[in-house]
PQR file of N, CA, C, O and H, with PARSE charges and radii, in Angstrom:
ATOM      1  N   MET A   1      -2.188  16.273  -2.767 -0.4000 1.5000
ATOM      2  CA  MET A   1      -2.440  15.167  -3.590 -0.0000 2.0000
ATOM      3  C   MET A   1      -1.247  14.365  -3.429  0.5500 1.7000
ATOM      4  O   MET A   1      -0.214  14.880  -3.002 -0.5500 1.4000
ATOM      5  N   LYS A   2      -1.323  12.964  -3.784 -0.4000 1.5000
ATOM      6  CA  LYS A   2      -0.052  12.284  -3.915 -0.0000 2.0000
ATOM      7  C   LYS A   2      -0.326  11.760  -5.161  0.5500 1.7000
ATOM      8  O   LYS A   2      -1.470  11.567  -5.572 -0.5500 1.4000
ATOM      9  H   LYS A   2      -2.162  12.545  -4.131  0.4000 1.0000
ATOM     10  N   VAL A   3       0.970  11.456  -5.950 -0.4000 1.5000
ATOM     11  CA  VAL A   3       1.116  10.756  -7.022 -0.0000 2.0000
ATOM     12  C   VAL A   3       2.204   9.669  -7.185  0.5500 1.7000
ATOM     13  O   VAL A   3       3.340   9.932  -6.791 -0.5500 1.4000
ATOM     14  H   VAL A   3       1.899  11.613  -5.616  0.4000 1.0000
ATOM     15  N   VAL A   4       1.959   8.569  -7.692 -0.4000 1.5000
ATOM     16  CA  VAL A   4       2.888   7.375  -7.729 -0.0000 2.0000
ATOM     17  C   VAL A   4       3.370   7.139  -9.177  0.5500 1.7000
ATOM     18  O   VAL A   4       2.558   6.717 -10.001 -0.5500 1.4000
ATOM     19  H   VAL A   4       1.036   8.356  -8.013  0.4000 1.0000
ATOM     20  N   LEU A   5       4.658   7.390  -9.535 -0.4000 1.5000
ATOM     21  CA  LEU A   5       4.906   7.208 -10.718 -0.0000 2.0000
ATOM     22  C   LEU A   5       6.283   6.102 -10.994  0.5500 1.7000
ATOM     23  O   LEU A   5       7.069   5.872 -10.074 -0.5500 1.4000
ATOM     24  H   LEU A   5       5.318   7.733  -8.867  0.4000 1.0000
ATOM     25  N   GLU A   6       6.403   5.641 -11.996 -0.4000 1.5000
ATOM     26  CA  GLU A   6       6.979   4.502 -12.203 -0.0000 2.0000
ATOM     27  C   GLU A   6       8.140   5.118 -13.296  0.5500 1.7000
ATOM     28  O   GLU A   6       7.740   5.614 -14.350 -0.5500 1.4000
ATOM     29  H   GLU A   6       5.765   5.828 -12.743  0.4000 1.0000
ATOM     30  N   ILE A   7       9.561   5.060 -12.993 -0.4000 1.5000
ATOM     31  CA  ILE A   7      10.495   5.914 -13.844 -0.0000 2.0000
ATOM     32  C   ILE A   7      11.448   4.672 -13.738  0.5500 1.7000
ATOM     33  O   ILE A   7      11.715   3.916 -12.803 -0.5500 1.4000
ATOM     34  H   ILE A   7       9.885   4.657 -12.137  0.4000 1.0000
ATOM     35  N   ASP A   8      11.945   4.755 -15.301 -0.4000 1.5000
ATOM     36  CA  ASP A   8      13.005   3.855 -15.556 -0.0000 2.0000
ATOM     37  C   ASP A   8      14.442   4.304 -14.524  0.5500 1.7000
ATOM     38  O   ASP A   8      14.589   5.489 -14.227 -0.5500 1.4000
ATOM     39  H   ASP A   8      11.729   5.368 -16.060  0.4000 1.0000
ATOM     40  N   ASP A   9      15.418   3.274 -14.048 -0.4000 1.5000
ATOM     41  CA  ASP A   9      16.443   3.740 -13.097 -0.0000 2.0000
ATOM     42  C   ASP A   9      17.263   4.498 -13.789  0.5500 1.7000
ATOM     43  O   ASP A   9      17.904   5.247 -13.051 -0.5500 1.4000
ATOM     44  H   ASP A   9      15.299   2.311 -14.290  0.4000 1.0000
ATOM     45  N   ASP A  10      17.526   4.619 -15.013 -0.4000 1.5000
ATOM     46  CA  ASP A  10      18.655   5.669 -15.759 -0.0000 2.0000
ATOM     47  C   ASP A  10      17.995   6.729 -15.849  0.5500 1.7000
ATOM     48  O   ASP A  10      18.803   7.652 -15.960 -0.5500 1.4000
ATOM     49  H   ASP A  10      17.005   4.010 -15.612  0.4000 1.0000
ATOM     50  N   LYS A  11      16.643   7.214 -15.866 -0.4000 1.5000
ATOM     51  CA  LYS A  11      15.882   8.844 -15.989 -0.0000 2.0000
ATOM     52  C   LYS A  11      15.960   9.064 -14.588  0.5500 1.7000
ATOM     53  O   LYS A  11      15.998  10.281 -14.406 -0.5500 1.4000
ATOM     54  H   LYS A  11      15.987   6.465 -15.776  0.4000 1.0000
ATOM     55  N   LEU A  12      16.017   8.203 -13.106 -0.4000 1.5000
ATOM     56  CA  LEU A  12      15.815   8.498 -11.920 -0.0000 2.0000
ATOM     57  C   LEU A  12      16.310   9.981 -11.765  0.5500 1.7000
ATOM     58  O   LEU A  12      15.560  10.915 -11.483 -0.5500 1.4000
ATOM     59  H   LEU A  12      15.986   7.215 -13.254  0.4000 1.0000
ATOM     60  N   GLY A  13      17.658  10.088 -11.982 -0.4000 1.5000
ATOM     61  CA  GLY A  13      18.416  11.266 -11.628 -0.0000 2.0000
ATOM     62  C   GLY A  13      18.230  12.726 -12.022  0.5500 1.7000
ATOM     63  O   GLY A  13      18.415  13.685 -11.273 -0.5500 1.4000
ATOM     64  H   GLY A  13      18.268   9.329 -12.211  0.4000 1.0000
ATOM     65  N   ASP A  14      17.860  12.769 -13.231 -0.4000 1.5000
ATOM     66  CA  ASP A  14      17.217  13.628 -13.926 -0.0000 2.0000
ATOM     67  C   ASP A  14      15.528  14.010 -13.354  0.5500 1.7000
ATOM     68  O   ASP A  14      15.152  15.147 -13.069 -0.5500 1.4000
ATOM     69  H   ASP A  14      17.709  11.989 -13.839  0.4000 1.0000
ATOM     70  N   PHE A  15      14.761  12.886 -13.289 -0.4000 1.5000
ATOM     71  CA  PHE A  15      13.547  13.251 -12.559 -0.0000 2.0000
ATOM     72  C   PHE A  15      13.813  13.877 -11.308  0.5500 1.7000
ATOM     73  O   PHE A  15      13.340  15.000 -11.134 -0.5500 1.4000
ATOM     74  H   PHE A  15      15.066  11.962 -13.521  0.4000 1.0000
ATOM     75  N   PHE A  16      14.571  13.279 -10.294 -0.4000 1.5000
ATOM     76  CA  PHE A  16      14.846  13.981  -8.962 -0.0000 2.0000
ATOM     77  C   PHE A  16      15.096  15.349  -9.147  0.5500 1.7000
ATOM     78  O   PHE A  16      14.534  16.167  -8.419 -0.5500 1.4000
ATOM     79  H   PHE A  16      14.955  12.367 -10.435  0.4000 1.0000
ATOM     80  N   SER A  17      16.180  15.836 -10.385 -0.4000 1.5000
ATOM     81  CA  SER A  17      16.494  17.262 -10.316 -0.0000 2.0000
ATOM     82  C   SER A  17      15.403  18.123 -10.597  0.5500 1.7000
ATOM     83  O   SER A  17      15.289  19.256 -10.130 -0.5500 1.4000
ATOM     84  H   SER A  17      16.636  15.171 -10.977  0.4000 1.0000
ATOM     85  N   LEU A  18      14.555  17.539 -11.411 -0.4000 1.5000
ATOM     86  CA  LEU A  18      13.430  18.243 -11.900 -0.0000 2.0000
ATOM     87  C   LEU A  18      12.440  18.657 -10.787  0.5500 1.7000
ATOM     88  O   LEU A  18      12.077  19.828 -10.681 -0.5500 1.4000
ATOM     89  H   LEU A  18      14.647  16.618 -11.790  0.4000 1.0000
ATOM     90  N   ILE A  19      12.006  17.675  -9.955 -0.4000 1.5000
ATOM     91  CA  ILE A  19      11.104  17.554  -9.004 -0.0000 2.0000
ATOM     92  C   ILE A  19      11.894  18.746  -7.980  0.5500 1.7000
ATOM     93  O   ILE A  19      11.214  19.759  -7.815 -0.5500 1.4000
ATOM     94  H   ILE A  19      12.301  16.724 -10.041  0.4000 1.0000
ATOM     95  N   GLN A  20      13.010  18.732  -7.406 -0.4000 1.5000
ATOM     96  CA  GLN A  20      13.529  19.411  -6.618 -0.0000 2.0000
ATOM     97  C   GLN A  20      13.780  20.767  -6.873  0.5500 1.7000
ATOM     98  O   GLN A  20      14.017  21.615  -6.013 -0.5500 1.4000
ATOM     99  H   GLN A  20      13.562  17.909  -7.540  0.4000 1.0000
ATOM    100  N   SER A  21      13.708  20.983  -8.359 -0.4000 1.5000
ATOM    101  CA  SER A  21      13.548  22.303  -8.555 -0.0000 2.0000
ATOM    102  C   SER A  21      12.384  23.014  -8.472  0.5500 1.7000
ATOM    103  O   SER A  21      12.496  24.231  -8.616 -0.5500 1.4000
ATOM    104  H   SER A  21      13.515  20.294  -9.058  0.4000 1.0000
ATOM    105  N   ILE A  22      11.212  22.530  -8.263 -0.4000 1.5000
ATOM    106  CA  ILE A  22       9.755  23.251  -8.051 -0.0000 2.0000
ATOM    107  C   ILE A  22       9.479  23.217  -6.824  0.5500 1.7000
ATOM    108  O   ILE A  22       9.041  22.233  -6.228 -0.5500 1.4000
ATOM    109  H   ILE A  22      11.121  21.541  -8.146  0.4000 1.0000
ATOM    110  N   GLU A  23       9.704  24.250  -6.375 -0.4000 1.5000
ATOM    111  CA  GLU A  23       9.456  24.646  -4.710 -0.0000 2.0000
ATOM    112  C   GLU A  23       8.275  24.072  -4.010  0.5500 1.7000
ATOM    113  O   GLU A  23       8.349  23.730  -2.830 -0.5500 1.4000
ATOM    114  H   GLU A  23      10.060  25.050  -6.859  0.4000 1.0000
ATOM    115  N   TYR A  24       7.021  23.944  -4.819 -0.4000 1.5000
ATOM    116  CA  TYR A  24       5.847  23.448  -3.898 -0.0000 2.0000
ATOM    117  C   TYR A  24       5.903  21.601  -3.955  0.5500 1.7000
ATOM    118  O   TYR A  24       4.994  20.893  -3.522 -0.5500 1.4000
ATOM    119  H   TYR A  24       6.960  24.222  -5.777  0.4000 1.0000
ATOM    120  N   ALA A  25       6.921  21.192  -4.459 -0.4000 1.5000
ATOM    121  CA  ALA A  25       6.764  19.862  -4.536 -0.0000 2.0000
ATOM    122  C   ALA A  25       7.999  18.979  -3.860  0.5500 1.7000
ATOM    123  O   ALA A  25       9.175  19.292  -4.041 -0.5500 1.4000
ATOM    124  H   ALA A  25       7.659  21.767  -4.810  0.4000 1.0000
ATOM    125  N   ASN A  26       7.629  17.949  -3.137 -0.4000 1.5000
ATOM    126  CA  ASN A  26       8.516  17.288  -2.328 -0.0000 2.0000
ATOM    127  C   ASN A  26       8.867  15.693  -2.693  0.5500 1.7000
ATOM    128  O   ASN A  26       8.033  15.084  -3.363 -0.5500 1.4000
ATOM    129  H   ASN A  26       6.673  17.695  -2.990  0.4000 1.0000
ATOM    130  N   ILE A  27       9.793  15.169  -2.369 -0.4000 1.5000
ATOM    131  CA  ILE A  27       9.999  13.882  -2.196 -0.0000 2.0000
ATOM    132  C   ILE A  27       9.955  13.284  -0.852  0.5500 1.7000
ATOM    133  O   ILE A  27      10.616  13.724   0.088 -0.5500 1.4000
ATOM    134  H   ILE A  27      10.471  15.663  -1.825  0.4000 1.0000
ATOM    135  N   LYS A  28       9.141  12.245  -0.776 -0.4000 1.5000
ATOM    136  CA  LYS A  28       9.212  11.377   0.548 -0.0000 2.0000
ATOM    137  C   LYS A  28       9.601   9.883   0.308  0.5500 1.7000
ATOM    138  O   LYS A  28       9.161   9.184  -0.605 -0.5500 1.4000
ATOM    139  H   LYS A  28       8.603  11.888  -1.540  0.4000 1.0000
ATOM    140  N   GLU A  29      10.328   9.573   1.088 -0.4000 1.5000
ATOM    141  CA  GLU A  29      10.609   7.931   0.890 -0.0000 2.0000
ATOM    142  C   GLU A  29       9.213   6.874   1.245  0.5500 1.7000
ATOM    143  O   GLU A  29       8.271   7.119   1.998 -0.5500 1.4000
ATOM    144  H   GLU A  29      10.685  10.141   1.829  0.4000 1.0000
ATOM    145  N   PRO A  30       9.346   6.220   0.805 -0.5600 1.5000
ATOM    146  CA  PRO A  30       7.962   5.415   0.879  0.2800 2.0000
ATOM    147  C   PRO A  30       8.161   4.487   2.346  0.5500 1.7000
ATOM    148  O   PRO A  30       9.135   3.855   2.754 -0.5500 1.4000
ATOM    149  N   SER A  31       6.702   4.716   2.977 -0.4000 1.5000
ATOM    150  CA  SER A  31       6.766   4.290   4.535 -0.0000 2.0000
ATOM    151  C   SER A  31       6.909   2.724   4.389  0.5500 1.7000
ATOM    152  O   SER A  31       6.248   1.998   3.646 -0.5500 1.4000
ATOM    153  H   SER A  31       5.910   5.230   2.646  0.4000 1.0000
ATOM    154  N   GLU A  32       7.952   2.351   5.290 -0.4000 1.5000
ATOM    155  CA  GLU A  32       7.786   0.721   5.467 -0.0000 2.0000
ATOM    156  C   GLU A  32       6.652   0.283   6.280  0.5500 1.7000
ATOM    157  O   GLU A  32       6.159   0.996   7.154 -0.5500 1.4000
ATOM    158  H   GLU A  32       8.489   2.940   5.893  0.4000 1.0000
ATOM    159  N   ILE A  33       6.223  -0.943   5.977 -0.4000 1.5000
ATOM    160  CA  ILE A  33       5.127  -1.767   6.410 -0.0000 2.0000
ATOM    161  C   ILE A  33       5.646  -2.133   7.615  0.5500 1.7000
ATOM    162  O   ILE A  33       6.664  -2.825   7.648 -0.5500 1.4000
ATOM    163  H   ILE A  33       6.624  -1.522   5.267  0.4000 1.0000
ATOM    164  N   PRO A  34       4.971  -1.691   8.844 -0.5600 1.5000
ATOM    165  CA  PRO A  34       5.329  -2.128  10.132  0.2800 2.0000
ATOM    166  C   PRO A  34       5.046  -3.733  10.147  0.5500 1.7000
ATOM    167  O   PRO A  34       4.199  -4.406   9.560 -0.5500 1.4000
ATOM    168  N   SER A  35       6.276  -4.141  11.211 -0.4000 1.5000
ATOM    169  CA  SER A  35       6.525  -5.432  11.373 -0.0000 2.0000
ATOM    170  C   SER A  35       5.039  -6.427  11.937  0.5500 1.7000
ATOM    171  O   SER A  35       4.843  -7.608  11.651 -0.5500 1.4000
ATOM    172  H   SER A  35       6.964  -3.594  11.688  0.4000 1.0000
ATOM    173  N   TRP A  36       4.171  -5.573  12.760 -0.4000 1.5000
ATOM    174  CA  TRP A  36       3.400  -6.412  13.326 -0.0000 2.0000
ATOM    175  C   TRP A  36       2.196  -6.366  12.206  0.5500 1.7000
ATOM    176  O   TRP A  36       1.167  -7.014  12.400 -0.5500 1.4000
ATOM    177  H   TRP A  36       4.329  -4.613  12.993  0.4000 1.0000
ATOM    178  N   GLN A  37       2.346  -5.699  11.220 -0.4000 1.5000
ATOM    179  CA  GLN A  37       1.231  -5.733  10.144 -0.0000 2.0000
ATOM    180  C   GLN A  37       1.609  -7.044   9.143  0.5500 1.7000
ATOM    181  O   GLN A  37       0.850  -7.931   8.755 -0.5500 1.4000
ATOM    182  H   GLN A  37       3.182  -5.172  11.063  0.4000 1.0000
ATOM    183  N   LYS A  38       2.754  -6.893   8.919 -0.4000 1.5000
ATOM    184  CA  LYS A  38       3.517  -8.265   8.245 -0.0000 2.0000
ATOM    185  C   LYS A  38       3.200  -9.636   8.681  0.5500 1.7000
ATOM    186  O   LYS A  38       2.974 -10.581   7.924 -0.5500 1.4000
ATOM    187  H   LYS A  38       3.371  -6.172   9.234  0.4000 1.0000
ATOM    188  N   SER A  39       3.204  -9.670  10.359 -0.4000 1.5000
ATOM    189  CA  SER A  39       2.901 -10.643  10.932 -0.0000 2.0000
ATOM    190  C   SER A  39       1.385 -10.938  10.934  0.5500 1.7000
ATOM    191  O   SER A  39       1.017 -12.107  10.818 -0.5500 1.4000
ATOM    192  H   SER A  39       3.387  -8.903  10.974  0.4000 1.0000
ATOM    193  N   GLU A  40       0.577 -10.037  11.048 -0.4000 1.5000
ATOM    194  CA  GLU A  40      -0.556 -10.225  11.028 -0.0000 2.0000
ATOM    195  C   GLU A  40      -1.306 -10.775   9.840  0.5500 1.7000
ATOM    196  O   GLU A  40      -2.339 -11.436   9.946 -0.5500 1.4000
ATOM    197  H   GLU A  40       0.876  -9.087  11.142  0.4000 1.0000
ATOM    198  N   ILE A  41      -0.657 -10.425   8.579 -0.4000 1.5000
ATOM    199  CA  ILE A  41      -1.143 -10.977   7.303 -0.0000 2.0000
ATOM    200  C   ILE A  41      -0.632 -12.367   7.046  0.5500 1.7000
ATOM    201  O   ILE A  41      -1.254 -13.182   6.364 -0.5500 1.4000
ATOM    202  H   ILE A  41       0.182  -9.888   8.492  0.4000 1.0000
ATOM    203  N   LEU A  42       0.527 -12.604   7.620 -0.4000 1.5000
ATOM    204  CA  LEU A  42       0.957 -14.168   7.465 -0.0000 2.0000
ATOM    205  C   LEU A  42       0.280 -15.027   8.262  0.5500 1.7000
ATOM    206  O   LEU A  42       0.232 -16.245   8.093 -0.5500 1.4000
ATOM    207  H   LEU A  42       1.032 -11.942   8.174  0.4000 1.0000
ATOM    208  N   LYS A  43      -0.340 -14.304   9.284 -0.4000 1.5000
ATOM    209  CA  LYS A  43      -1.105 -15.345  10.286 -0.0000 2.0000
ATOM    210  C   LYS A  43      -2.506 -15.728   9.701  0.5500 1.7000
ATOM    211  O   LYS A  43      -3.010 -16.848   9.786 -0.5500 1.4000
ATOM    212  H   LYS A  43      -0.301 -13.314   9.421  0.4000 1.0000
ATOM    213  N   ARG A  44      -3.180 -14.399   8.966 -0.4000 1.5000
ATOM    214  CA  ARG A  44      -4.242 -14.676   8.349 -0.0000 2.0000
ATOM    215  C   ARG A  44      -4.206 -15.561   7.009  0.5500 1.7000
ATOM    216  O   ARG A  44      -5.102 -16.355   6.723 -0.5500 1.4000
ATOM    217  H   ARG A  44      -2.771 -13.489   8.897  0.4000 1.0000
ATOM    218  N   ILE A  45      -3.321 -15.382   6.397 -0.4000 1.5000
ATOM    219  CA  ILE A  45      -2.834 -16.240   5.280 -0.0000 2.0000
ATOM    220  C   ILE A  45      -2.964 -17.828   5.489  0.5500 1.7000
ATOM    221  O   ILE A  45      -3.595 -18.706   4.899 -0.5500 1.4000
ATOM    222  H   ILE A  45      -2.594 -14.737   6.630  0.4000 1.0000
ATOM    223  N   SER A  46      -2.180 -17.813   6.472 -0.4000 1.5000
ATOM    224  CA  SER A  46      -2.169 -19.369   7.463 -0.0000 2.0000
ATOM    225  C   SER A  46      -3.544 -19.851   7.966  0.5500 1.7000
ATOM    226  O   SER A  46      -3.774 -21.049   8.126 -0.5500 1.4000
ATOM    227  H   SER A  46      -1.668 -17.100   6.951  0.4000 1.0000
ATOM    228  N   GLU A  47      -4.225 -19.129   8.148 -0.4000 1.5000
ATOM    229  CA  GLU A  47      -5.373 -19.306   8.927 -0.0000 2.0000
ATOM    230  C   GLU A  47      -6.529 -19.657   7.663  0.5500 1.7000
ATOM    231  O   GLU A  47      -7.407 -20.511   7.785 -0.5500 1.4000
ATOM    232  H   GLU A  47      -4.039 -18.155   8.017  0.4000 1.0000
ATOM    233  N   LEU A  48      -6.338 -18.878   6.540 -0.4000 1.5000
ATOM    234  CA  LEU A  48      -7.190 -19.324   5.485 -0.0000 2.0000
ATOM    235  C   LEU A  48      -6.876 -20.359   4.851  0.5500 1.7000
ATOM    236  O   LEU A  48      -7.766 -21.031   4.329 -0.5500 1.4000
ATOM    237  H   LEU A  48      -5.624 -18.185   6.441  0.4000 1.0000
ATOM    238  N   GLU A  49      -5.500 -20.736   4.748 -0.4000 1.5000
ATOM    239  CA  GLU A  49      -5.086 -22.124   4.201 -0.0000 2.0000
ATOM    240  C   GLU A  49      -5.411 -23.209   5.116  0.5500 1.7000
ATOM    241  O   GLU A  49      -5.693 -24.306   4.632 -0.5500 1.4000
ATOM    242  H   GLU A  49      -4.778 -20.190   5.172  0.4000 1.0000
ATOM    243  N   SER A  50      -5.409 -23.084   6.052 -0.4000 1.5000
ATOM    244  CA  SER A  50      -5.802 -24.276   7.066 -0.0000 2.0000
ATOM    245  C   SER A  50      -7.354 -24.309   7.213  0.5500 1.7000
ATOM    246  O   SER A  50      -7.852 -25.305   7.737 -0.5500 1.4000
ATOM    247  H   SER A  50      -5.180 -22.194   6.445  0.4000 1.0000
ATOM    248  N   GLY A  51      -8.091 -23.370   6.822 -0.4000 1.5000
ATOM    249  CA  GLY A  51      -9.772 -23.409   7.023 -0.0000 2.0000
ATOM    250  C   GLY A  51     -10.002 -22.950   8.153  0.5500 1.7000
ATOM    251  O   GLY A  51     -11.019 -23.410   8.673 -0.5500 1.4000
ATOM    252  H   GLY A  51      -7.686 -22.560   6.396  0.4000 1.0000
ATOM    253  N   LYS A  52      -9.286 -22.008   8.899 -0.4000 1.5000
ATOM    254  CA  LYS A  52      -9.829 -21.809  10.377 -0.0000 2.0000
ATOM    255  C   LYS A  52     -10.839 -20.598  10.129  0.5500 1.7000
ATOM    256  O   LYS A  52     -11.903 -20.559  10.747 -0.5500 1.4000
ATOM    257  H   LYS A  52      -8.460 -21.635   8.476  0.4000 1.0000
ATOM    258  N   ILE A  53     -10.444 -19.512   9.119 -0.4000 1.5000
ATOM    259  CA  ILE A  53     -11.110 -18.675   8.533 -0.0000 2.0000
ATOM    260  C   ILE A  53     -11.603 -18.680   7.200  0.5500 1.7000
ATOM    261  O   ILE A  53     -10.870 -19.235   6.380 -0.5500 1.4000
ATOM    262  H   ILE A  53      -9.580 -19.544   8.617  0.4000 1.0000
ATOM    263  N   LYS A  54     -12.791 -18.140   6.739 -0.4000 1.5000
ATOM    264  CA  LYS A  54     -12.733 -17.927   5.227 -0.0000 2.0000
ATOM    265  C   LYS A  54     -12.940 -16.561   4.993  0.5500 1.7000
ATOM    266  O   LYS A  54     -13.124 -15.677   5.830 -0.5500 1.4000
ATOM    267  H   LYS A  54     -13.386 -17.690   7.404  0.4000 1.0000
ATOM    268  N   LYS A  55     -12.886 -16.465   3.596 -0.4000 1.5000
ATOM    269  CA  LYS A  55     -12.778 -14.922   3.240 -0.0000 2.0000
ATOM    270  C   LYS A  55     -14.132 -14.710   2.567  0.5500 1.7000
ATOM    271  O   LYS A  55     -14.837 -15.687   2.316 -0.5500 1.4000
ATOM    272  H   LYS A  55     -12.737 -17.183   2.916  0.4000 1.0000
ATOM    273  N   ARG A  56     -14.581 -13.274   2.219 -0.4000 1.5000
ATOM    274  CA  ARG A  56     -15.891 -13.175   1.787 -0.0000 2.0000
ATOM    275  C   ARG A  56     -15.596 -12.021   0.717  0.5500 1.7000
ATOM    276  O   ARG A  56     -14.508 -11.471   0.541 -0.5500 1.4000
ATOM    277  H   ARG A  56     -14.008 -12.480   2.423  0.4000 1.0000
ATOM    278  N   SER A  57     -16.732 -11.783   0.077 -0.4000 1.5000
ATOM    279  CA  SER A  57     -16.335 -10.791  -1.060 -0.0000 2.0000
ATOM    280  C   SER A  57     -16.725  -9.224  -0.557  0.5500 1.7000
ATOM    281  O   SER A  57     -17.625  -8.991   0.251 -0.5500 1.4000
ATOM    282  H   SER A  57     -17.616 -12.229   0.221  0.4000 1.0000
ATOM    283  N   TRP A  58     -16.044  -8.403  -1.064 -0.4000 1.5000
ATOM    284  CA  TRP A  58     -16.095  -7.039  -0.594 -0.0000 2.0000
ATOM    285  C   TRP A  58     -17.331  -6.601  -0.412  0.5500 1.7000
ATOM    286  O   TRP A  58     -17.621  -6.009   0.627 -0.5500 1.4000
ATOM    287  H   TRP A  58     -15.314  -8.592  -1.720  0.4000 1.0000
ATOM    288  N   ASP A  59     -18.405  -6.866  -1.568 -0.4000 1.5000
ATOM    289  CA  ASP A  59     -19.558  -6.519  -1.546 -0.0000 2.0000
ATOM    290  C   ASP A  59     -20.382  -7.100  -0.212  0.5500 1.7000
ATOM    291  O   ASP A  59     -21.171  -6.379   0.401 -0.5500 1.4000
ATOM    292  H   ASP A  59     -18.170  -7.347  -2.412  0.4000 1.0000
ATOM    293  N   SER A  60     -20.161  -8.225   0.097 -0.4000 1.5000
ATOM    294  CA  SER A  60     -20.794  -9.009   1.307 -0.0000 2.0000
ATOM    295  C   SER A  60     -20.202  -8.183   2.336  0.5500 1.7000
ATOM    296  O   SER A  60     -21.056  -7.498   2.900 -0.5500 1.4000
ATOM    297  H   SER A  60     -19.521  -8.810  -0.400  0.4000 1.0000
ATOM    298  N   ALA A  61     -19.104  -8.028   2.741 -0.4000 1.5000
ATOM    299  CA  ALA A  61     -18.243  -7.289   3.758 -0.0000 2.0000
ATOM    300  C   ALA A  61     -18.957  -5.800   3.985  0.5500 1.7000
ATOM    301  O   ALA A  61     -19.561  -5.496   5.014 -0.5500 1.4000
ATOM    302  H   ALA A  61     -18.410  -8.584   2.283  0.4000 1.0000
ATOM    303  N   LYS A  62     -18.794  -5.025   2.957 -0.4000 1.5000
ATOM    304  CA  LYS A  62     -19.706  -3.556   3.199 -0.0000 2.0000
ATOM    305  C   LYS A  62     -20.748  -3.642   3.524  0.5500 1.7000
ATOM    306  O   LYS A  62     -21.109  -2.872   4.413 -0.5500 1.4000
ATOM    307  H   LYS A  62     -18.303  -5.272   2.122  0.4000 1.0000
ATOM    308  N   VAL A  63     -21.754  -4.639   2.950 -0.4000 1.5000
ATOM    309  CA  VAL A  63     -23.042  -4.671   3.729 -0.0000 2.0000
ATOM    310  C   VAL A  63     -23.109  -4.427   5.038  0.5500 1.7000
ATOM    311  O   VAL A  63     -23.819  -3.576   5.575 -0.5500 1.4000
ATOM    312  H   VAL A  63     -21.461  -5.265   2.227  0.4000 1.0000
ATOM    313  N   GLU A  64     -22.232  -5.313   5.654 -0.4000 1.5000
ATOM    314  CA  GLU A  64     -22.146  -5.419   7.220 -0.0000 2.0000
ATOM    315  C   GLU A  64     -21.515  -4.053   7.785  0.5500 1.7000
ATOM    316  O   GLU A  64     -21.936  -3.286   8.651 -0.5500 1.4000
ATOM    317  H   GLU A  64     -21.655  -6.004   5.218  0.4000 1.0000
ATOM    318  N   ILE A  65     -20.298  -4.018   6.949 -0.4000 1.5000
ATOM    319  CA  ILE A  65     -19.730  -2.669   7.703 -0.0000 2.0000
ATOM    320  C   ILE A  65     -20.566  -1.199   7.592  0.5500 1.7000
ATOM    321  O   ILE A  65     -20.205  -0.215   8.238 -0.5500 1.4000
ATOM    322  H   ILE A  65     -19.956  -4.641   6.246  0.4000 1.0000
ATOM    323  N   PHE A  66     -21.467  -1.191   6.888 -0.4000 1.5000
ATOM    324  CA  PHE A  66     -21.902   0.104   6.551 -0.0000 2.0000
ATOM    325  C   PHE A  66     -23.633  -0.074   6.897  0.5500 1.7000
ATOM    326  O   PHE A  66     -24.448   0.735   6.452 -0.5500 1.4000
ATOM    327  H   PHE A  66     -21.760  -1.990   6.363  0.4000 1.0000
ATOM    328  N   LYS A  67     -23.904  -0.878   7.480 -0.4000 1.5000
ATOM    329  CA  LYS A  67     -25.529  -0.863   7.864 -0.0000 2.0000
ATOM    330  C   LYS A  67     -25.528  -0.475   9.171  0.5500 1.7000
ATOM    331  O   LYS A  67     -24.845  -0.842  10.128 -0.5500 1.4000
ATOM    332  H   LYS A  67     -23.242  -1.535   7.842  0.4000 1.0000
ATOM    333  N   LYS A  68     -26.574   0.484   9.035 -0.4000 1.5000
ATOM    334  CA  LYS A  68     -26.790   1.225  10.477 -0.0000 2.0000
ATOM    335  C   LYS A  68     -28.217   1.408  10.810  0.5500 1.7000
ATOM    336  O   LYS A  68     -28.540   1.952  11.866 -0.5500 1.4000
ATOM    337  H   LYS A  68     -27.129   0.782   8.258  0.4000 1.0000
TER
END
């Protein structure tokens, strides 16, 4: 299970010490978003703004995605 926490900067050191003392817990650095994915998002935003593509609701999209 993964858990995301927001912790004040001044408490972060104490929190890391606590977590590191628990043998079954570990801390992973957040993954960086790949550059190809950032480029794709920027391209799609541009296409939306220019009217080249249109957006639709999740309800509409999931009907098409999951119909079999």
